[in-house]
Each structure stands twice: as C-alpha cells, then as structure tokens.
C-alpha positions as CSV (number, residue, x, y, z in Angstrom):
1,M,1.8,-67.2,38.0
2,E,-1.3,-69.4,40.8
3,T,-1.1,-65.9,43.0
4,W,-0.5,-63.2,41.2
5,L,-2.6,-64.0,37.6
6,P,-6.0,-63.7,39.7
7,I,-5.2,-60.6,40.8
8,V,-4.4,-59.0,36.7
9,N,-7.6,-60.6,36.6
10,T,-10.2,-58.9,38.9
11,G,-7.3,-55.9,38.0
12,L,-9.2,-55.8,34.8
13,I,-13.0,-56.3,35.2
14,A,-13.0,-53.7,38.2
15,G,-10.4,-51.4,35.6
16,S,-13.1,-52.5,32.6
17,G,-16.0,-51.1,35.3
18,V,-13.9,-48.2,35.8
19,A,-13.8,-46.9,32.4
20,A,-17.6,-47.9,31.3
21,A,-18.8,-45.9,34.5
22,T,-17.0,-42.8,33.5
23,G,-18.0,-43.6,29.9
24,Y,-21.6,-42.5,31.8
25,L,-20.4,-39.7,32.9
26,C,-19.1,-38.5,30.2
27,I,-22.1,-39.0,27.5
28,R,-24.3,-37.4,31.0
29,Q,-21.5,-34.4,30.3
30,R,-22.1,-34.4,26.2
31,K,-18.9,-35.4,26.3
32,V,-19.3,-37.4,23.3
33,E,-15.4,-37.8,21.7
34,A,-14.5,-39.0,25.7
35,H,-17.4,-41.2,26.1
36,K,-16.4,-43.3,23.1
37,W,-12.9,-43.8,24.2
38,S,-14.1,-44.5,27.9
39,M,-16.4,-47.4,26.4
40,L,-13.9,-48.5,23.8
41,T,-11.6,-48.9,26.9
42,A,-13.5,-50.5,28.3
43,A,-14.7,-53.2,26.0
44,A,-11.3,-53.3,25.1
45,L,-9.8,-54.4,28.8
46,A,-12.8,-56.3,29.6
47,A,-12.2,-58.9,26.0
48,L,-8.5,-58.9,28.2
49,F,-10.5,-60.3,30.7
50,L,-11.9,-62.9,29.1
51,V,-8.0,-63.6,27.4
52,V,-6.7,-63.8,30.6
53,Y,-9.4,-65.2,32.6
54,I,-9.5,-68.7,29.8
55,A,-5.3,-69.1,29.8
56,R,-5.8,-68.6,33.6
57,Y,-8.9,-71.6,33.5
58,V,-6.5,-73.7,30.6
59,L,-3.0,-73.5,32.8
60,L,-4.0,-73.7,36.3
61,G,-8.4,-74.5,36.8
62,S,-10.8,-73.8,39.1
63,K,-10.0,-72.7,43.1
64,L,-12.9,-74.0,45.0
65,Y,-14.5,-72.2,47.2
66,T,-13.7,-72.9,50.5
67,G,-16.4,-71.5,52.8
68,E,-19.6,-72.9,54.6
69,G,-23.0,-72.4,56.0
70,A,-24.5,-68.6,54.8
71,V,-21.5,-67.5,53.6
72,R,-21.6,-70.2,51.1
73,V,-24.6,-69.4,49.6
74,L,-24.1,-66.0,49.5
75,Y,-21.4,-66.9,47.5
76,F,-22.6,-69.0,44.6
77,A,-25.3,-66.6,44.7
78,V,-23.0,-64.0,44.1
79,L,-21.2,-66.3,41.1
80,I,-24.0,-68.2,39.4
81,S,-25.3,-64.5,38.7
82,H,-22.3,-62.9,37.9
83,T,-21.8,-65.8,35.4
84,V,-25.1,-65.4,33.4
85,L,-25.5,-62.0,33.6
86,A,-21.4,-61.9,31.6
87,A,-22.4,-64.0,29.5
88,I,-25.2,-62.3,28.6
89,L,-23.2,-59.5,28.4
90,G,-20.6,-60.2,25.8
91,P,-22.9,-60.4,23.1
92,M,-24.8,-57.3,24.2
93,V,-21.5,-54.9,24.6
94,L,-20.3,-56.0,20.6
95,V,-24.4,-55.0,19.6
96,T,-24.0,-52.0,21.4
97,L,-20.2,-50.9,20.1
98,Y,-21.4,-51.6,17.1
99,R,-24.7,-49.9,16.6
100,A,-22.6,-46.6,18.3
101,L,-19.7,-46.7,16.0
102,T,-21.8,-47.3,12.8
103,R,-24.4,-43.7,14.7
104,Q,-27.2,-46.0,15.8
105,F,-27.6,-44.2,18.3
106,R,-31.4,-44.5,19.0
107,R,-31.1,-47.9,19.2
108,H,-27.3,-47.3,20.8
109,Q,-29.7,-45.3,23.3
110,R,-31.6,-48.2,24.1
111,I,-29.5,-51.1,24.9
112,A,-27.0,-48.9,26.3
113,R,-29.7,-48.1,29.3
114,V,-29.8,-52.2,30.0
115,T,-25.9,-53.1,28.9
116,L,-24.0,-50.4,31.5
117,P,-26.2,-51.6,34.3
118,M,-25.5,-55.0,33.9
119,W,-21.8,-54.5,32.9
120,L,-21.1,-52.4,36.3
121,Y,-22.8,-55.6,38.5
122,V,-20.7,-57.9,36.3
123,A,-17.0,-55.7,37.5
124,V,-18.3,-55.1,41.3
125,S,-19.4,-59.0,41.3
126,G,-16.6,-60.2,39.9
127,W,-15.2,-58.5,42.4
128,V,-16.8,-59.4,45.5
129,I,-15.8,-63.3,43.7
130,Y,-12.0,-63.0,44.1
131,V,-12.3,-61.4,47.9
132,M,-14.2,-64.8,48.5
133,L,-11.7,-66.7,47.1
134,Y,-8.7,-65.2,47.5
135,A,-8.6,-62.4,50.7
136,L,-12.0,-63.9,53.1
C-alpha cells in the first residue's frame, strides 16, 4: 500500500487536470456537452483524490522530504504554493460547478477564468511533488 497509493493519488490529480484541460478545449470549440462531462469528470477525480489522500495520510502518515540545499527550497516552495492553492481551489470548484449547473453562465465564466489556471497548477504541482518525493 505504501508504494502504490502515492502513484494512484498522483494519477487521480493528474487525471483531474487532464480532464479540466480537455473541458477547456471543448468549450473553446463550443462543444458544451463534452465540456460539461469533462469538467464533471475532473471534479469527480479531484474528489476521489481527496478521499484517497486523507485515507493514505490516516493509514500511513506523511513522507518526509530528504533533499538538501536549493532543491529542498524548491520542494517546499512548490509544496506550500500547491497546498495553499489546493485549499482555496476546493470551494472555488464547487461554486464554479454550481453556477454552471444552475445555468448562471456569465457568473460561471467569470469564476472559471480563475479556477481553471489554479486547477491546472495544482494538478501539475501535485505531480511535481510526487516526483520529488518518490522518484528523485
């Protein structure tokens, strides 16, 4: 469990980012239904990530970063920005989805312009954190 749960978790958040990016591309092409399902998939993967992450933390605790020097500073810069933005992102995604599902499209569009880049950053930085913790 200690070896495969982190990669599953990283796959979930990366998949969420890919689905969100796909949703963006769909809406730019005016494929509204595909956009809707891509974004719902992205949200479901992100929610599943959160459940698995909490379970992993409760069962296994956290892994300490052992790097030193400038790489350690970089790791913590990425980790802190990732954590802060992820905490802000959860409620933003819920509001963004709510506005879309209740057909408040102008309001949805305004918040989505902030939510999407943050979502993509959190997805990519989650993958970077995994690589720094487990692959380097």
